[in-house]
C-alpha positions in Angstrom: 51.3 -147.1 -64.9 55.1 -147.3 -64.7 55.2 -143.7 -63.3 52.7 -144.5 -60.5 50.5 -141.6 -61.8 47.4 -143.3 -63.0 46.0 -144.0 -59.5 46.0 -140.5 -58.2 45.0 -139.0 -61.6 41.9 -141.1 -61.7 41.0 -140.1 -58.1 40.5 -136.5 -59.3 36.9 -135.5 -60.0 37.5 -135.1 -63.7 40.2 -137.7 -64.1 42.6 -136.9 -66.9 40.6 -133.9 -67.8 41.2 -132.1 -64.5 42.6 -128.6 -64.9 45.9 -128.3 -62.9 46.0 -124.5 -62.9 48.7 -122.2 -64.2 52.1 -123.8 -63.8 50.5 -126.8 -62.0 49.6 -125.0 -58.8 46.7 -127.4 -58.0 48.9 -130.5 -57.7 51.6 -131.4 -55.2 55.3 -131.6 -55.9 55.3 -135.4 -55.9 52.3 -135.5 -58.3 54.1 -133.0 -60.6 57.2 -135.3 -60.6 55.2 -138.4 -61.5 53.3 -136.5 -64.2 56.6 -135.3 -65.7 57.9 -138.9 -65.5 54.8 -140.2 -67.2 55.1 -137.6 -70.0 58.7 -138.7 -70.5 57.8 -142.4 -70.6 54.8 -142.1 -72.9 57.1 -141.6 -75.8 59.1 -144.8 -74.9 62.6 -143.2 -75.4 65.6 -145.4 -75.9 67.6 -143.1 -73.5 66.0 -141.4 -70.5 68.0 -138.8 -68.5 66.7 -138.0 -64.9 68.4 -135.1 -63.2 67.6 -134.8 -59.5 64.1 -136.4 -59.9 63.5 -136.4 -56.1 65.5 -133.4 -54.9 62.5 -131.2 -54.1 60.2 -133.8 -52.5 59.4 -134.8 -48.9 59.9 -138.3 -47.6 56.5 -139.7 -48.6 56.5 -138.2 -52.1 60.1 -139.4 -52.5 59.1 -142.9 -51.6 56.3 -142.9 -54.2 58.4 -141.4 -56.9 61.2 -143.8 -56.1 58.9 -146.8 -56.6 58.1 -145.4 -60.1 61.8 -144.9 -60.8 62.6 -148.4 -59.7 60.0 -149.7 -62.2 61.6 -147.6 -65.0 65.1 -148.7 -64.2 64.1 -152.3 -64.0 62.9 -152.2 -67.6 65.3 -153.7 -70.2 63.8 -151.7 -73.1 65.6 -148.5 -72.4 68.8 -147.0 -70.8 68.3 -144.7 -67.8 70.9 -142.2 -66.6 70.1 -140.9 -63.2 71.9 -137.9 -61.6 71.2 -137.6 -57.9 72.6 -136.6 -54.5 70.1 -138.8 -52.6 71.7 -142.3 -52.8 68.4 -144.0 -52.2 67.4 -143.0 -55.8 70.2 -145.0 -57.4 70.5 -147.9 -55.0 69.1 -150.4 -57.5 71.1 -149.1 -60.5 73.2 -151.5 -62.6 76.3 -149.2 -62.4 76.9 -146.3 -60.1 79.6 -143.7 -60.8 80.9 -141.4 -58.1 81.9 -138.1 -59.7 84.0 -135.6 -57.8 85.4 -132.3 -59.2 84.5 -133.4 -62.7 86.3 -136.8 -62.5 85.0 -140.4 -61.9 86.4 -141.6 -58.6 84.5 -144.8 -58.1 82.3 -147.0 -60.3 80.4 -150.2 -59.6 77.2 -151.6 -58.2 75.8 -150.6 -54.8 77.2 -153.7 -53.0 80.6 -153.3 -54.7 81.0 -149.7 -53.6 79.7 -150.4 -50.1 82.4 -153.1 -49.8 85.2 -150.6 -50.0 86.2 -149.7 -46.4 87.1 -146.0 -47.0 85.2 -145.5 -50.3 83.6 -142.2 -51.1 80.3 -143.8 -51.9 80.3 -145.7 -48.5 81.1 -142.6 -46.5 78.3 -140.6 -48.3 75.9 -143.4 -47.6 76.7 -143.6 -43.9 76.4 -139.8 -43.6 72.9 -139.8 -45.1 71.9 -142.7 -42.9 73.1 -140.8 -39.9 70.9 -137.8 -40.9 67.9 -140.1 -41.2 68.6 -141.5 -37.8 68.7 -138.1 -36.2 65.4 -137.2 -37.8 63.8 -140.4 -36.6 65.0 -139.9 -33.0 63.5 -136.4 -33.0 60.1 -137.8 -34.2 60.1 -140.4 -31.4 61.0 -137.8 -28.8 58.1 -135.6 -30.0 55.7 -138.5 -29.6 57.1 -139.7 -26.2 54.3 -138.1 -24.1 51.0 -139.0 -25.8 48.9 -137.5 -23.0 50.6 -134.1 -23.6 49.8 -134.4 -27.3 46.1 -135.2 -26.5 45.9 -132.2 -24.2 47.5 -130.0 -26.9 45.1 -131.3 -29.5 42.1 -130.6 -27.3 43.3 -127.2 -26.6 43.7 -126.5 -30.3 40.2 -127.6 -31.0 38.8 -125.3 -28.2 40.9 -122.5 -29.6 39.6 -123.2 -33.1 35.9 -122.9 -32.0 36.7 -119.6 -30.2 38.8 -118.3 -33.1 35.8 -118.8 -35.6 33.7 -116.3 -33.6 36.7 -114.0 -33.4 37.2 -114.3 -37.1 33.6 -113.2 -37.8 34.1 -110.2 -35.7 37.4 -109.4 -37.3 35.9 -109.7 -40.7 33.2 -107.2 -39.9 35.8 -104.8 -38.5 38.0 -105.4 -41.5 35.2 -104.4 -43.9 34.7 -101.2 -42.0 38.4 -100.5 -42.0 38.6 -101.1 -45.7 35.6 -98.9 -46.4 37.2 -96.1 -44.3 40.5 -96.5 -46.2 38.7 -96.4 -49.5 37.1 -93.1 -48.5 40.5 -91.8 -47.5 42.0 -92.6 -50.9 40.7 -89.3 -52.2 41.9 -87.3 -49.2 44.0 -84.4 -50.2 42.7 -84.3 -53.8 39.6 -82.3 -53.2 41.0 -79.3 -55.1 41.5 -81.5 -58.2 38.0 -82.8 -58.0 36.6 -79.3 -57.7 38.6 -78.2 -60.7 37.4 -81.2 -62.7 33.8 -80.5 -61.7 34.0 -76.9 -62.9 35.5 -78.1 -66.1 32.8 -80.7 -66.6 30.1 -78.0 -66.1 31.8 -75.7 -68.7 32.1 -78.6 -71.1 28.5 -79.6 -70.5 27.2 -76.1 -71.6 28.2 -76.9 -75.2 24.8 -78.3 -76.2 22.6 -75.6 -74.6 25.0 -73.0 -76.2 24.7 -74.7 -79.5 20.9 -74.4 -79.2 21.3 -70.6 -79.1 23.8 -70.6 -82.0 21.7 -72.8 -84.2 18.5 -70.8 -83.5 20.2 -67.5 -84.4 22.0 -69.0 -87.4 18.7 -70.2 -88.8 17.3 -66.7 -88.3 20.3 -65.2 -90.0 20.2 -67.5 -93.0 16.5 -67.3 -93.5 16.0 -63.6 -92.8 13.2 -62.4 -95.2 14.0 -59.6 -97.7 10.8 -58.3 -99.3 10.9 -57.0 -102.8 11.1 -53.2 -103.1 11.0 -51.3 -106.5 9.5 -47.8 -106.9 9.6 -48.2 -110.7 7.5 -51.3 -110.5 5.1 -49.7 -108.0 6.4 -51.8 -105.0 6.9 -49.3 -102.2 9.2 -49.8 -99.2 7.7 -51.0 -95.9 6.4 -48.5 -93.4 9.1 -46.5 -91.6 11.4 -46.3 -94.7 11.5 -43.5 -97.2 13.3 -45.3 -99.9 14.0 -48.9 -100.9 17.7 -48.3 -100.4 17.1 -47.4 -96.7 15.1 -50.6 -96.2 17.8 -52.8 -97.8 20.6 -51.0 -95.8 18.6 -51.6 -92.6 18.2 -55.3 -93.4 21.9 -55.6 -94.2 22.9 -54.0 -91.0 20.6 -56.3 -89.0 22.1 -59.4 -90.7 25.6 -58.1 -90.1 25.0 -57.5 -86.4 23.3 -60.9 -86.1 26.2 -62.6 -87.9 28.6 -61.0 -85.4 26.5 -62.4 -82.5 26.6 -65.9 -84.1 30.3 -65.7 -84.5 30.8 -64.6 -80.9 28.6 -67.4 -79.8 30.6 -70.0 -81.8 33.9 -68.6 -80.4 32.6 -68.6 -76.9 31.4 -72.2 -77.2 34.7 -73.3 -78.6 36.5 -71.5 -75.7 34.2 -73.1 -73.1 34.7 -76.5 -74.7 38.5 -76.2 -74.7 38.8 -74.8 -71.2 36.2 -77.2 -69.8 37.9 -80.3 -71.2 41.3 -79.1 -70.1 40.1 -78.6 -66.6 38.2 -81.9 -66.6 41.2 -84.0 -67.7 43.6 -82.0 -65.5 41.5 -82.3 -62.3 40.1 -85.8 -62.6 43.2 -87.2 -64.4 45.6 -86.1 -61.7 43.3 -87.2 -58.9 42.7 -90.6 -60.5 46.4 -91.2 -61.2 47.3 -90.2 -57.6 44.8 -92.6 -56.2 46.0 -95.3 -58.6 49.5 -94.8 -57.4 48.5 -95.0 -53.8 46.8 -98.3 -54.4 49.6 -99.8 -56.4 52.2 -98.8 -53.9 50.2 -100.2 -51.0 49.5 -103.4 -52.9 53.2 -103.8 -53.8 54.3 -103.3 -50.2 51.8 -105.9 -49.1 53.0 -108.4 -51.8 56.7 -108.2 -50.8 55.8 -109.0 -47.2 53.8 -112.2 -48.1 55.1 -115.6 -47.3 56.3 -117.9 -50.1 53.2 -120.1 -49.7 51.1 -117.1 -50.7 52.5 -117.4 -54.3 52.0 -121.1 -54.3 48.2 -120.5 -54.2 48.1 -117.5 -56.5 49.6 -117.3 -60.0 51.4 -114.3 -61.4 48.6 -113.8 -64.0 45.9 -113.6 -61.3 47.9 -111.1 -59.3 48.6 -108.9 -62.3 44.9 -109.2 -63.3 43.9 -108.1 -59.9 46.1 -105.0 -60.3 44.4 -104.2 -63.6 41.0 -104.7 -62.0 41.8 -102.4 -59.1 43.1 -99.7 -61.5 39.9 -100.0 -63.6 37.8 -99.6 -60.4 39.7 -96.5 -59.4 39.1 -95.0 -62.8 35.4 -95.9 -62.6 35.3 -93.9 -59.4 37.2 -90.8 -60.4 37.6 -91.1 -64.2 35.4 -91.2 -67.2 32.0 -92.0 -65.5 32.2 -89.0 -63.2 33.3 -86.8 -66.0 30.5 -88.0 -68.2 27.9 -87.7 -65.4 28.7 -84.1 -64.6 28.8 -83.1 -68.2 25.5 -84.7 -68.9 23.9 -83.3 -65.7 25.1 -79.8 -66.7 23.7 -80.2 -70.2 20.3 -81.5 -69.1 19.8 -79.1 -66.2 20.8 -76.0 -68.1 18.8 -77.2 -71.2 15.6 -77.8 -69.1 15.9 -74.4 -67.4 16.4 -72.6 -70.7 13.5 -74.6 -72.3 11.2 -73.5 -69.4 12.2 -69.9 -69.9 11.6 -69.8 -73.7 8.8 -72.3 -74.2 7.5 -73.9 -71.0 4.9 -76.3 -72.6 7.6 -77.8 -74.7 9.8 -78.2 -71.6 7.1 -80.2 -69.9 6.9 -82.6 -72.9 10.7 -82.9 -72.8 10.6 -83.9 -69.2 7.9 -86.5 -69.9 9.9 -88.1 -72.8 13.3 -87.8 -71.2 13.2 -91.2 -69.3 12.1 -93.0 -72.5 14.9 -91.3 -74.5 17.4 -92.3 -71.8 16.2 -95.9 -72.0 16.6 -95.9 -75.8 20.1 -94.4 -75.6 21.1 -97.0 -73.0 19.8 -99.9 -75.0 21.7 -98.7 -78.1 24.9 -98.2 -76.1 24.7 -101.8 -74.7 24.4 -103.1 -78.2 27.6 -101.3 -79.4 29.7 -101.5 -76.2 28.6 -105.0 -74.9 29.1 -106.3 -71.4 31.3 -108.8 -69.5 29.3 -111.8 -68.6 32.1 -114.2 -67.5 31.9 -115.2 -63.9 35.0 -114.9 -61.7 35.1 -118.6 -60.8 35.1 -119.7 -64.4 38.0 -117.5 -65.5 40.3 -120.5 -66.0 37.7 -122.3 -68.2 36.8 -119.3 -70.2 38.0 -118.9 -73.8 40.5 -116.2 -72.7 41.8 -118.4 -69.9 42.3 -121.3 -72.2 44.2 -119.2 -74.7 46.4 -117.7 -72.0 47.2 -121.0 -70.4 48.0 -122.6 -73.8 50.3 -119.8 -74.8 52.1 -119.8 -71.5 52.7 -123.6 -71.8 53.1 -123.7 -75.6 56.2 -125.9 -75.3 54.3 -128.5 -73.3 51.4 -128.4 -75.7 53.7 -128.8 -78.7 55.7 -131.7 -77.0 52.5 -133.6 -76.3 51.0 -132.7 -79.7 47.7 -131.7 -78.1 47.1 -128.6 -80.3 43.9 -130.1 -81.7 42.6 -130.9 -78.2 43.2 -127.4 -76.9 41.5 -126.0 -80.0 38.5 -128.2 -79.3 38.5 -127.0 -75.7 38.5 -123.4 -76.8 35.6 -124.1 -79.2 33.6 -125.8 -76.4 34.4 -122.9 -74.1 33.0 -120.5 -76.7 29.8 -122.5 -77.0 29.5 -122.8 -73.2 29.9 -119.0 -72.8 27.3 -118.3 -75.6 25.2 -121.4 -76.1 22.5 -119.7 -78.2 24.3 -117.0 -80.3 21.4 -116.5 -82.8 18.9 -115.9 -80.0 21.2 -113.6 -78.2 22.0 -111.6 -81.3 18.3 -111.3 -82.1 17.5 -110.0 -78.6 20.4 -107.5 -78.8 19.5 -106.4 -82.3 15.8 -105.9 -81.3 16.9 -104.0 -78.2 19.1 -101.7 -80.3 16.3 -101.2 -82.8 13.8 -100.4 -80.0 16.2 -97.9 -78.7 16.6 -96.1 -82.0 12.8 -96.3 -82.5 12.1 -94.6 -79.2 14.7 -91.9 -79.8 13.5 -91.1 -83.4 9.8 -91.1 -82.4 10.6 -88.9 -79.4 12.3 -86.3 -81.6 9.4 -86.5 -84.0 6.9 -85.9 -81.1 9.0 -82.9 -80.0 8.9 -81.4 -83.5 5.1 -81.9 -83.8 4.4 -80.5 -80.3 6.6 -77.4 -81.0 4.9 -76.8 -84.4 1.5 -77.1 -82.8 2.4 -74.6 -80.1 3.6 -72.1 -82.7 0.4 -72.6 -84.8 -2.0 -72.2 -81.8 -0.1 -69.5 -79.9 1.8 -67.3 -82.4 1.6 -64.3 -80.1 3.3 -66.1 -77.2 6.0 -68.1 -78.8 8.4 -67.5 -81.7 10.3 -69.9 -84.0 13.5 -69.0 -82.2 12.0 -70.0 -78.9 11.2 -73.4 -80.3 14.7 -73.9 -81.7 16.4 -72.8 -78.5 14.1 -75.1 -76.4 14.6 -78.0 -78.9 18.4 -78.0 -78.8 
């Protein structure tokens, strides 16, 4: 009550629980001063030091704060030392000391110092009164012609209604201009995107290539060698005169097949290395160039803003916006595009190869592909999670409370509100996730359903491939199944 802060605090929607924003951006200068004074008085100190308590306030805020200071200085329970250049702040002080160049020149009450004809305090008081008089005359002159003021006010209202329509048109044009500038962000980097696309296609050929390698590796490791012994009466197969010729022929076939498998492995490794190098070179350079253009443009725009722009926006919100913009740029030209091209190359090449070697199996693969994709996506959401915090609730989110507490840790410690901030953090966690058991059950069930779909899809493919080999042994071979499968 002594700081004149209770009235305006209770007028807020949430009263004393109203968030004031980072560094108090949601309250005025006078309100900040009265809150600071209330924080100082709540501890009931024996000695209170006020340094330029009204220096950064306008006349109305100064008057309100001055009333609070007069109440404090009128109290006999504490000693108040006020340092001020505005003499109205110390008018009711018990003793006033005029300090010049580090030395006390005059000391006394207001009336005693004003009684000195050529005193420093009196001259300073008359000079400040003269400034107030000039300001008052200027205000009276501005209000001398009320009719002109009314005409100007009516003109402003008319201009305001016209400007609203103009603003809507400008907003639509601004959106088009921003869209055009966004498309121009990648201008000049087409070569890097082409290089990255080629690399993504090469890297995406790994899985189809691995299908060939796996098929021929299985054939190599499980090549049948039939028994052959003339002494035991087991003759060599047709086309071979002796058992040794038969064994040598099998050994030569296995040797040639092993060379082919080795060449396939080396080729796959080379394609993987070269493809990933091109992917990260092309998309990486294009992404960083776009990122730099956005950051340079944003910085140039920031340094041209008025000071009032930073009164409404905190440093944390500006830096967070920079980070969000960089993330959006990477989402356009970074990992998502790389993954998309690599997956498209793998799927398309794999489907084409499957149709060439075993077309009925390829048809089943196309039918199960959407279900397999759903299962993989469900499982990925379980492990990766998603951001569900709305933009307007950032300050009241758990992360926002932690950041605000750490940035103002001295204030929190001085007011001993650590437990209160901890309770607010706990409530924010509950508000963000009110039913964690139900949410975890849904997520776990979704992940299990995803794995169920994928495993049963693979089992269906094995069954269908085996059935085709059993029913049509003359049309399809085991290698055809393995290549189509992988």
